Kinemage of the C-alpha trace (Angstrom):
@kinemage 1
@onewidth
@group {chain A} dominant
@subgroup {mainchain}
@vectorlist {calphas} color= white
{ca met a 1} P 94.384 -58.654 55.693
{ca leu a 2} L 91.995 -57.180 58.255
{ca his a 3} L 93.307 -56.478 61.746
{ca tyr a 4} L 91.132 -55.290 64.633
{ca asp a 5} L 92.737 -53.856 67.753
{ca ser a 6} L 90.429 -52.072 70.187
{ca ala a 7} L 93.400 -50.474 71.963
{ca his a 8} L 93.769 -48.081 69.036
{ca phe a 9} L 90.203 -46.874 69.458
{ca asp a 10} L 90.298 -45.991 73.154
{ca ala a 11} L 93.598 -44.136 73.148
{ca arg a 12} L 93.850 -40.552 74.348
{ca ser a 13} L 96.346 -37.917 73.290
{ca ser a 14} L 98.429 -35.947 75.741
{ca asp a 15} L 97.478 -32.512 77.048
{ca ser a 16} L 100.224 -30.746 75.087
{ca thr a 17} L 99.442 -28.973 71.843
{ca ser a 18} L 100.421 -31.109 68.875
{ca leu a 19} L 100.448 -30.760 65.109
{ca ser a 20} L 97.401 -33.010 64.918
{ca glu a 21} L 95.533 -30.826 67.421
{ca ile a 22} L 96.338 -27.605 65.559
{ca leu a 23} L 95.453 -28.968 62.120
{ca gly a 24} L 92.417 -30.812 63.460
{ca ala a 25} L 91.100 -27.466 64.671
{ca phe a 26} L 91.815 -25.840 61.317
{ca ser a 27} L 89.970 -28.691 59.568
{ca tyr a 28} L 86.709 -27.199 60.838
{ca ala a 29} L 87.376 -24.234 58.556
{ca leu a 30} L 87.779 -26.587 55.593
{ca asp a 31} L 84.439 -28.204 56.466
{ca leu a 32} L 82.774 -24.785 56.311
{ca thr a 33} L 83.912 -24.020 52.788
{ca glu a 34} L 82.939 -27.529 51.601
{ca gly a 35} L 79.418 -27.099 52.985
{ca gln a 36} L 79.881 -30.087 55.274
{ca pro a 37} L 78.657 -30.507 58.858
{ca ala a 38} L 81.236 -29.483 61.445
{ca gly a 39} L 83.754 -32.246 62.102
{ca his a 40} L 83.479 -33.932 58.695
{ca ser a 41} L 87.235 -33.986 58.119
{ca leu a 42} L 87.852 -35.376 61.600
{ca arg a 43} L 85.250 -38.109 61.125
{ca ala a 44} L 86.711 -39.032 57.739
{ca cys a 45} L 90.168 -39.155 59.362
{ca trp a 46} L 88.781 -41.462 62.046
{ca ile a 47} L 87.313 -43.833 59.449
{ca ala a 48} L 90.426 -43.881 57.245
{ca ser a 49} L 92.747 -44.298 60.244
{ca arg a 50} L 90.749 -47.252 61.544
{ca met a 51} L 91.049 -48.863 58.131
{ca ala a 52} L 94.793 -48.155 58.084
{ca val a 53} L 95.155 -50.005 61.399
{ca ala a 54} L 93.003 -52.879 60.128
{ca leu a 55} L 95.209 -53.113 57.033
{ca arg a 56} L 98.313 -53.285 59.259
{ca leu a 57} L 99.995 -50.368 57.508
{ca ser a 58} L 103.360 -49.164 58.756
{ca ala a 59} L 103.557 -46.159 61.094
{ca ala a 60} L 104.809 -43.951 58.241
{ca asp a 61} L 101.957 -45.043 55.972
{ca arg a 62} L 99.387 -44.561 58.740
{ca arg a 63} L 100.652 -41.023 59.252
{ca thr a 64} L 100.277 -40.382 55.519
{ca val a 65} L 96.699 -41.669 55.622
{ca tyr a 66} L 95.988 -39.607 58.736
{ca tyr a 67} L 97.078 -36.243 57.346
{ca ala a 68} L 96.005 -36.841 53.740
{ca thr a 69} L 92.464 -37.484 55.022
{ca leu a 70} L 92.369 -34.773 57.673
{ca leu a 71} L 93.621 -32.201 55.140
{ca lys a 72} L 92.048 -33.636 51.993
{ca asp a 73} L 90.154 -30.372 51.436
{ca leu a 74} L 93.137 -28.010 51.696
{ca gly a 75} L 92.553 -26.844 48.128
{ca cys a 76} L 88.774 -26.572 48.431
{ca ser a 77} L 88.638 -22.773 48.568
{ca ser a 78} L 90.525 -22.369 45.285
{ca asn a 79} L 87.581 -23.364 43.060
{ca ala a 80} L 84.798 -21.820 45.173
{ca ala a 81} L 84.399 -18.628 43.147
{ca arg a 82} L 84.421 -20.566 39.859
{ca ile a 83} L 81.734 -22.984 41.088
{ca ala a 84} L 79.510 -20.105 42.218
{ca glu a 85} L 79.973 -18.438 38.835
{ca leu a 86} L 79.198 -21.602 36.854
{ca tyr a 87} L 76.116 -22.703 38.783
{ca leu a 88} L 74.870 -19.222 39.746
{ca ala a 89} L 74.534 -20.664 43.231
{ca asp a 90} L 76.075 -20.890 46.670
{ca asp a 91} L 79.332 -22.779 46.127
{ca arg a 92} L 79.068 -24.478 49.529
{ca lys a 93} L 75.634 -25.850 48.704
{ca val a 94} L 76.729 -27.045 45.269
{ca lys a 95} L 79.711 -28.877 46.754
{ca gln a 96} L 77.622 -30.458 49.487
{ca glu a 97} L 74.932 -31.637 47.049
{ca his a 98} L 77.412 -32.938 44.479
{ca lys a 99} L 78.949 -35.281 47.027
{ca leu a 100} L 75.533 -36.917 47.488
{ca leu a 101} L 74.846 -37.495 43.796
{ca ala a 102} L 74.579 -41.101 42.681
{ca val a 103} L 77.211 -42.320 40.228
{ca gly a 104} L 76.325 -41.849 36.566
{ca leu a 105} L 75.443 -39.246 33.962
{ca gly a 106} L 71.710 -39.238 34.716
{ca pro a 107} L 71.903 -37.879 38.280
{ca thr a 108} L 74.455 -35.281 37.180
{ca leu a 109} L 72.254 -34.014 34.339
{ca arg a 110} L 69.208 -33.855 36.603
{ca tyr a 111} L 71.214 -31.781 39.036
{ca val a 112} L 72.398 -29.394 36.322
{ca phe a 113} L 68.879 -28.838 34.992
{ca thr a 114} L 67.144 -28.494 38.357
{ca arg a 115} L 69.711 -26.731 40.528
{ca thr a 116} L 71.686 -24.410 38.270
{ca gly a 117} L 70.669 -20.783 38.760
{ca gln a 118} L 67.642 -21.414 40.936
{ca gly a 119} L 65.874 -18.105 41.471
{ca glu a 120} L 67.737 -16.394 38.624
{ca arg a 121} L 66.201 -15.030 35.417
{ca leu a 122} L 65.335 -17.649 32.796
{ca gly a 123} L 67.860 -16.295 30.323
{ca ala a 124} L 70.689 -16.388 32.839
{ca arg a 125} L 69.755 -19.928 33.893
{ca ala a 126} L 69.630 -21.155 30.294
{ca lys a 127} L 73.001 -19.615 29.498
{ca ala a 128} L 74.601 -21.213 32.566
{ca ile a 129} L 73.078 -24.634 31.848
{ca leu a 130} L 74.194 -24.563 28.216
{ca ala a 131} L 77.729 -23.634 29.222
{ca ile a 132} L 77.902 -26.582 31.616
{ca leu a 133} L 76.441 -29.002 29.054
{ca arg a 134} L 78.778 -27.790 26.319
{ca asp a 135} L 81.986 -27.818 28.317
{ca gly a 136} L 81.084 -30.176 31.163
{ca asn a 137} L 84.056 -32.520 31.023
{ca ala a 138} L 86.572 -29.708 30.665
{ca ile a 139} L 84.901 -27.791 33.485
{ca val a 140} L 85.004 -30.742 35.886
{ca thr a 141} L 88.654 -31.411 35.054
{ca glu a 142} L 89.506 -27.731 35.564
{ca leu a 143} L 87.740 -27.526 38.930
{ca ile a 144} L 89.317 -30.707 40.280
{ca gln a 145} L 92.755 -29.883 38.864
{ca thr a 146} L 92.674 -26.475 40.532
{ca arg a 147} L 91.592 -27.931 43.849
{ca cys a 148} L 93.993 -30.870 43.847
{ca thr a 149} L 97.048 -28.921 42.723
{ca arg a 150} L 96.422 -26.153 45.227
{ca gly a 151} L 95.795 -28.618 48.047
{ca ala a 152} L 99.031 -30.482 47.339
{ca asp a 153} L 101.001 -27.224 47.209
{ca ile a 154} L 99.644 -26.097 50.577
{ca ala a 155} L 100.449 -29.514 52.083
{ca arg a 156} L 104.051 -28.983 51.013
{ca gln a 157} L 103.966 -25.493 52.532
{ca leu a 158} L 102.860 -27.172 55.759
{ca arg a 159} L 106.089 -29.248 55.576
{ca phe a 160} L 104.399 -32.555 54.813
{ca pro a 161} L 106.391 -35.101 52.810
{ca glu a 162} L 105.550 -35.819 49.209
{ca pro a 163} L 103.342 -38.895 49.885
{ca val a 164} L 100.849 -36.685 51.764
{ca ala a 165} L 100.867 -34.053 49.010
{ca gln a 166} L 100.449 -36.684 46.282
{ca ala a 167} L 97.562 -38.336 48.121
{ca ile a 168} L 95.744 -35.004 48.417
{ca ala a 169} L 96.390 -34.378 44.718
{ca ala a 170} L 94.842 -37.768 43.850
{ca leu a 171} L 91.754 -37.543 46.090
{ca asn a 172} L 89.323 -37.553 43.154
{ca glu a 173} L 90.912 -40.406 41.192
{ca his a 174} L 88.789 -43.574 40.893
{ca trp a 175} L 89.804 -47.244 40.898
{ca asp a 176} L 88.423 -47.845 37.389
{ca gly a 177} L 90.188 -44.818 35.872
{ca ser a 178} L 87.046 -42.660 35.633
{ca gly a 179} L 88.279 -40.052 38.114
{ca lys a 180} L 89.983 -36.694 37.706
{ca pro a 181} L 92.233 -34.932 36.987
{ca leu a 182} L 94.670 -37.545 35.599
{ca gly a 183} L 92.439 -40.593 35.165
{ca leu a 184} L 94.724 -42.745 37.306
{ca arg a 185} L 93.666 -46.365 37.605
{ca gly a 186} L 94.061 -49.128 40.197
{ca asp a 187} L 97.255 -49.226 42.198
{ca ala a 188} L 98.562 -46.127 40.401
{ca ile a 189} L 96.367 -44.215 42.866
{ca pro a 190} L 98.131 -43.694 46.221
{ca leu a 191} L 96.580 -45.905 48.894
{ca ala a 192} L 96.142 -42.899 51.192
{ca ala a 193} L 94.076 -41.154 48.515
{ca gln a 194} L 91.910 -44.243 48.090
{ca leu a 195} L 91.246 -44.453 51.817
{ca ala a 196} L 90.568 -40.716 52.100
{ca leu a 197} L 87.969 -40.824 49.319
{ca leu a 198} L 86.264 -43.911 50.743
{ca ala a 199} L 86.145 -42.305 54.195
{ca gln a 200} L 84.752 -39.105 52.699
{ca ile a 201} L 81.917 -40.950 50.974
{ca ala a 202} L 81.173 -42.979 54.095
{ca asp a 203} L 80.888 -39.920 56.318
{ca val a 204} L 78.930 -37.807 53.830
{ca phe a 205} L 76.316 -40.499 53.276
{ca his a 206} L 76.206 -41.404 56.954
{ca ala a 207} L 75.513 -37.768 57.849
{ca ala a 208} L 72.758 -37.585 55.234
{ca gly a 209} L 71.123 -40.996 55.592
{ca gly a 210} L 72.595 -42.983 58.453
{ca pro a 211} L 74.710 -46.165 58.663
{ca arg a 212} L 72.786 -48.130 56.041
{ca ala a 213} L 73.110 -45.367 53.446
{ca ala a 214} L 76.859 -45.174 54.070
{ca thr a 215} L 77.531 -48.912 53.856
{ca glu a 216} L 75.342 -49.319 50.765
{ca glu a 217} L 77.034 -46.421 48.969
{ca val a 218} L 80.526 -47.756 49.602
{ca ala a 219} L 79.415 -51.175 48.363
{ca ala a 220} L 77.751 -49.645 45.294
{ca arg a 221} L 80.991 -47.907 44.297
{ca ser a 222} L 83.148 -51.011 44.783
{ca gly a 223} L 84.991 -51.760 41.556
{ca ser a 224} L 84.295 -48.328 40.090
{ca trp a 225} L 85.391 -45.695 42.575
{ca phe a 226} L 86.943 -48.071 45.123
{ca asp a 227} L 89.265 -51.041 45.133
{ca pro a 228} L 86.932 -53.997 45.890
{ca ala a 229} L 89.405 -55.197 48.522
{ca leu a 230} L 89.159 -51.864 50.371
{ca ala a 231} L 85.381 -51.871 50.099
{ca arg a 232} L 85.321 -55.356 51.648
{ca cys a 233} L 87.739 -54.237 54.357
{ca phe a 234} L 85.387 -51.392 55.223
{ca ala a 235} L 82.351 -53.695 55.316
{ca val a 236} L 84.103 -56.191 57.606
{ca leu a 237} L 85.393 -53.426 59.891
{ca val a 238} L 81.917 -51.941 60.267
{ca ala a 239} L 80.449 -55.368 60.986
{ca arg a 240} L 83.110 -56.357 63.537
{ca ala a 241} L 83.712 -53.086 65.378
{ca pro a 242} L 81.047 -52.487 68.021
{ca gly a 243} L 79.794 -48.936 68.074
{ca phe a 244} L 81.583 -47.993 64.830
{ca trp a 245} L 78.960 -45.435 63.802
{ca ala a 246} L 78.241 -44.255 67.335
{ca asp a 247} L 81.941 -43.406 67.681
{ca leu a 248} L 81.549 -40.740 64.977
{ca ala a 249} L 79.284 -38.766 67.322
{ca his a 250} L 81.374 -39.341 70.446
{ca pro a 251} L 81.985 -36.060 72.337
{ca ala a 252} L 85.674 -36.937 72.670
{ca leu a 253} L 86.115 -37.810 68.981
{ca glu a 254} L 88.555 -34.978 68.333
{ca ala a 255} L 90.913 -36.209 71.067
{ca arg a 256} L 90.492 -39.813 69.975
{ca val a 257} L 91.348 -38.930 66.381
{ca arg a 258} L 94.540 -37.242 67.553
{ca ala a 259} L 95.607 -40.489 69.213
{ca phe a 260} L 95.713 -42.167 65.794
{ca glu a 261} L 98.784 -40.211 64.740
{ca pro a 262} L 101.594 -42.737 65.264
{ca lys a 263} L 103.694 -41.632 68.254
{ca glu a 264} L 106.943 -42.451 66.507
{ca gln a 265} L 105.948 -40.218 63.573
{ca arg a 266} L 104.934 -37.131 65.556
{ca val a 267} L 106.671 -33.840 64.802
{ca ala a 268} L 107.282 -31.035 67.282
{ca val a 269} L 105.532 -27.743 66.518
{ca asp a 270} L 107.894 -24.886 67.304
{ca glu a 271} L 107.358 -21.163 66.765
{ca asp a 272} L 108.717 -21.237 63.208
{ca tyr a 273} L 106.371 -24.085 62.315
{ca leu a 274} L 103.423 -22.124 63.748
{ca asp a 275} L 104.381 -19.234 61.477
{ca asp a 276} L 104.356 -21.585 58.475
{ca ile a 277} L 100.963 -22.989 59.475
{ca ala a 278} L 99.485 -19.501 59.773
{ca ala a 279} L 100.899 -18.542 56.367
{ca ala a 280} L 99.572 -21.736 54.756
{ca phe a 281} L 96.054 -21.243 56.047
{ca gly a 282} L 96.264 -17.587 55.092
{ca ala a 283} L 96.765 -18.869 51.550
{ca val a 284} L 93.686 -21.120 51.895
{ca ile a 285} L 91.662 -18.084 52.989
{ca asp a 286} L 92.875 -15.851 50.159
{ca ala a 287} L 92.161 -18.519 47.528
{ca lys a 288} L 88.445 -18.215 48.312
{ca ser a 289} L 88.232 -15.080 46.142
{ca pro a 290} L 90.236 -13.908 43.103
{ca tyr a 291} L 90.168 -10.443 44.683
{ca thr a 292} L 91.957 -11.392 47.907
{ca gly a 293} L 95.173 -12.963 46.645
{ca gly a 294} L 97.898 -12.049 49.105
{ca his a 295} L 95.547 -10.108 51.402
{ca ser a 296} L 96.234 -12.188 54.527
{ca gly a 297} L 99.989 -12.044 54.042
{ca arg a 298} L 99.956 -8.299 53.479
{ca val a 299} L 97.774 -7.646 56.527
{ca gly a 300} L 100.164 -9.816 58.536
{ca ala a 301} L 103.186 -7.875 57.277
{ca tyr a 302} L 101.548 -4.489 57.914
{ca thr a 303} L 100.528 -5.634 61.381
{ca glu a 304} L 104.042 -6.749 62.227
{ca ser a 305} L 105.534 -3.419 61.140
{ca leu a 306} L 102.824 -1.372 62.807
{ca gly a 307} L 102.913 -3.384 66.003
{ca arg a 308} L 106.685 -2.981 66.279
{ca ala a 309} L 106.369 0.783 65.710
{ca leu a 310} L 103.826 0.935 68.536
{ca gly a 311} L 105.967 -0.990 70.998
{ca val a 312} L 104.576 -4.497 70.634
{ca glu a 313} L 107.464 -6.948 70.734
{ca gly a 314} L 108.627 -10.503 71.288
{ca ala a 315} L 106.172 -13.363 71.494
{ca thr a 316} L 103.205 -10.973 71.598
{ca leu a 317} L 104.180 -9.436 68.251
{ca arg a 318} L 104.661 -12.869 66.692
{ca thr a 319} L 101.251 -14.067 67.865
{ca leu a 320} L 99.647 -10.796 66.738
{ca lys a 321} L 101.048 -11.271 63.236
{ca arg a 322} L 99.666 -14.816 63.063
{ca ser a 323} L 96.266 -13.575 64.197
{ca ala a 324} L 96.347 -10.889 61.522
{ca met a 325} L 97.166 -13.461 58.839
{ca leu a 326} L 94.162 -15.502 59.972
{ca his a 327} L 91.690 -12.675 60.645
{ca asp a 328} L 89.516 -13.644 57.666
{ca val a 329} L 89.451 -17.408 58.228
{ca gly a 330} L 85.715 -17.048 58.909
{ca lys a 331} L 85.184 -16.018 55.275
{ca leu a 332} L 85.508 -19.686 54.370
{ca ala a 333} L 81.976 -19.963 55.782
{ca val a 334} L 80.614 -17.275 53.439
{ca ser a 335} L 79.195 -18.038 50.000
{ca ser a 336} L 81.288 -16.854 47.071
{ca arg a 337} L 78.057 -15.458 45.620
{ca val a 338} L 78.150 -12.979 48.494
{ca leu a 339} L 81.907 -12.376 48.461
{ca glu a 340} L 82.003 -11.781 44.703
{ca lys a 341} L 78.809 -9.733 44.356
{ca pro a 342} L 79.650 -6.520 42.466
{ca gly a 343} L 76.626 -4.595 43.768
{ca lys a 344} L 75.173 -3.763 47.159
{ca leu a 345} L 74.433 -6.691 49.444
{ca asp a 346} L 70.835 -7.195 50.541
{ca asp a 347} L 70.002 -7.643 54.232
{ca thr a 348} L 70.363 -11.439 54.163
{ca glu a 349} L 73.657 -11.287 52.289
{ca trp a 350} L 74.998 -8.603 54.606
{ca glu a 351} L 74.113 -10.720 57.627
{ca glu a 352} L 76.011 -13.644 56.112
{ca met a 353} L 79.006 -11.439 55.319
{ca arg a 354} L 79.088 -10.072 58.864
{ca ser a 355} L 79.039 -13.609 60.283
{ca his a 356} L 82.606 -14.207 59.131
{ca ala a 357} L 84.051 -12.294 62.070
{ca ala a 358} L 82.293 -14.516 64.615
{ca his a 359} L 83.379 -17.600 62.659
{ca thr a 360} L 86.991 -16.379 62.876
{ca thr a 361} L 86.775 -16.148 66.656
{ca ala a 362} L 85.186 -19.597 66.912
{ca ile a 363} L 87.764 -21.307 64.685
{ca leu a 364} L 90.838 -19.720 66.268
{ca ser a 365} L 89.469 -20.422 69.749
{ca arg a 366} L 89.932 -24.122 69.006
{ca ile a 367} L 93.682 -23.678 68.500
{ca ala a 368} L 95.604 -23.510 71.777
{ca pro a 369} L 98.525 -21.318 70.596
{ca leu a 370} L 96.071 -18.809 69.053
{ca arg a 371} L 93.275 -18.972 71.618
{ca asp a 372} L 94.318 -15.816 73.462
{ca met a 373} L 94.235 -13.827 70.212
{ca ala a 374} L 91.039 -15.349 68.784
{ca ala a 375} L 88.802 -12.539 69.993
{ca ile a 376} L 91.356 -9.978 68.786
{ca ala a 377} L 91.337 -11.419 65.258
{ca gly a 378} L 87.548 -11.644 65.276
{ca ala a 379} L 87.222 -7.981 66.276
{ca his a 380} L 88.736 -6.530 63.086
{ca his a 381} L 85.368 -5.055 62.038
{ca glu a 382} L 84.563 -3.486 65.390
{ca arg a 383} L 84.451 0.324 65.477
{ca leu a 384} L 85.366 2.793 68.215
{ca asp a 385} L 81.874 4.301 68.005
{ca gly a 386} L 80.241 0.945 68.765
{ca arg a 387} L 78.689 0.532 65.303
{ca gly a 388} L 80.895 -2.349 64.209
{ca tyr a 389} L 80.403 -6.109 64.304
{ca pro a 390} L 80.078 -8.841 65.420
{ca leu a 391} L 79.638 -7.642 69.017
{ca gly a 392} L 79.196 -3.875 68.639
{ca leu a 393} L 82.111 -3.171 70.977
{ca asp a 394} L 82.928 0.459 71.775
{ca ala a 395} L 86.293 2.149 72.308
{ca met a 396} L 86.487 1.075 75.941
{ca arg a 397} L 86.324 -2.591 75.001
{ca ile a 398} L 88.433 -2.781 71.840
{ca ala a 399} L 91.987 -3.927 72.581
{ca arg a 400} L 94.938 -2.156 71.066
{ca glu a 401} L 95.967 -5.281 69.180
{ca ala a 402} L 92.538 -5.415 67.537
{ca arg a 403} L 92.839 -1.754 66.560
{ca ile a 404} L 96.142 -2.527 64.839
{ca ile a 405} L 94.668 -5.375 62.769
{ca thr a 406} L 91.613 -3.241 61.921
{ca val a 407} L 93.728 -0.410 60.521
{ca cys a 408} L 95.905 -2.780 58.486
{ca asp a 409} L 92.895 -4.651 57.101
{ca phe a 410} L 91.140 -1.371 56.235
{ca tyr a 411} L 94.190 -0.043 54.389
{ca asp a 412} L 94.797 -3.204 52.384
{ca ala a 413} L 91.104 -3.482 51.452
{ca leu a 414} L 91.142 0.062 50.071
{ca thr a 415} L 94.353 -0.363 48.087
{ca ala a 416} L 93.382 -3.693 46.475
{ca asp a 417} L 90.854 -4.492 43.748
{ca arg a 418} L 87.385 -5.483 44.915
{ca pro a 419} L 84.365 -6.813 42.956
{ca tyr a 420} L 82.673 -3.424 43.257
{ca arg a 421} L 85.656 -1.106 42.537
{ca ala a 422} L 89.288 -0.898 41.447
{ca ala a 423} L 92.137 -0.433 43.910
{ca leu a 424} L 92.450 3.117 45.254
{ca pro a 425} L 95.677 5.144 45.131
{ca val a 426} L 97.574 5.237 48.426
{ca glu a 427} L 96.882 8.906 49.165
{ca gln a 428} L 93.169 8.547 48.468
{ca ala a 429} L 93.015 5.496 50.727
{ca leu a 430} L 94.788 7.346 53.523
{ca asp a 431} L 92.447 10.327 53.125
{ca ile a 432} L 89.413 8.038 53.462
{ca met a 433} L 90.888 6.450 56.555
{ca ala a 434} L 91.667 9.847 58.070
{ca gly a 435} L 87.965 10.609 57.881
{ca glu a 436} L 87.248 7.554 60.032
{ca val a 437} L 89.672 8.391 62.854
{ca gly a 438} L 87.860 8.409 66.175
{ca lys a 439} L 84.815 6.761 64.624
{ca ala a 440} L 85.996 3.488 63.109
{ca ile a 441} L 89.746 3.510 63.712
{ca asp a 442} L 92.247 4.594 66.324
{ca gly a 443} L 94.083 7.870 65.658
{ca glu a 444} L 97.440 6.845 67.117
{ca val a 445} L 97.451 3.574 65.211
{ca phe a 446} L 96.470 5.297 61.971
{ca ala a 447} L 99.177 7.936 62.392
{ca ala a 448} L 101.768 5.191 62.814
{ca leu a 449} L 100.516 3.428 59.691
{ca arg a 450} L 100.612 6.628 57.667
{ca glu a 451} L 104.214 7.210 58.724
{ca ile a 452} L 105.202 3.662 57.725
{ca ile a 453} L 103.431 3.844 54.362
{ca thr a 454} L 104.686 7.287 53.353
{ca gln a 455} L 108.265 7.145 54.628
């Protein structure tokens, strides 16, 4: 059953940009919204892929395991606002802490009583706790159903075959039937989903408590969460593979993970596919808040029209549109308690909100086809007068492409509902923007937008 081949673990990917490289870079954004240390999805992919090799799975099945694990959290942003609302807490922290809870009702109840609404008024805390206790099972099913369904849908949007989508949908199913959302049992759970969940638990507990904590937790969940045969496979692999845990901290881990994608199963990433990837991750971004549905797509569409009107064309226009669709990817690192706050943000909250622009630059800088536009996308809150963020750039240092995205983002934000106000009429939004010409936004770019909107 167990096969060990060291050649798989020392392989290196080629220098060309591949699907695995692009999505591996995007996985860092998923880690942010799950409250996990950077590289969690990559490390889980490494663990699951090593098990897939040891199990002698076919190339097609190894590819399914690879992408189902790397992208297991595609739907994670879709329940963030609901979690923050239920627990009156930072959704990222709640998710991170929940993954470390021991199995059983006792640890869950202790968490609900001690962590729900910390720092809030007693009445608000009591109300939140009672709601969770009263509707706990339905709430958990709802949260997991939302996440799993959304994740599977985005996997399909990314052109992955149904086995990858179904594995992502079944991530939270357990071997003994105690999982969610469908209560699948045993071999009814896709093998890729089983391996992804085991790898997730192994990495989470390793990050929190080291190798012993990880191996003990996998063993403890054997027969309940995990197929005992897979738990044994993991234990034998860890025992036989020298440097198994050290490999998770290897500086070249990202490249080594990419080498696990079976060569015969690799898919070329052309310009159309890059457009689909940008649109799919735009959907992940927008799912973070109920107030931003469609925002990334609209900003991308406005940017394309505005860029064309201003003489941007060809490959530059296409890349600019992708950057516009991904300008808010850094918001996955921001708590939904901050994003959904209906009142004024305090200094700490405002600092966290402002950090999203720098996160956008950092994430897109990892992706070769978007690297040249990373700083452009991250500059969408810069102002001509130098009072913007994250870098406080002035008019001399703000590129025209950034000015285009800024104007489009500004317009869409004004004409869409927000937690603190309803959507503004078009003319009122344009009047507000006109007052910012020369201070926050570029006059030529704004004039072109106004012509497009009002024609």
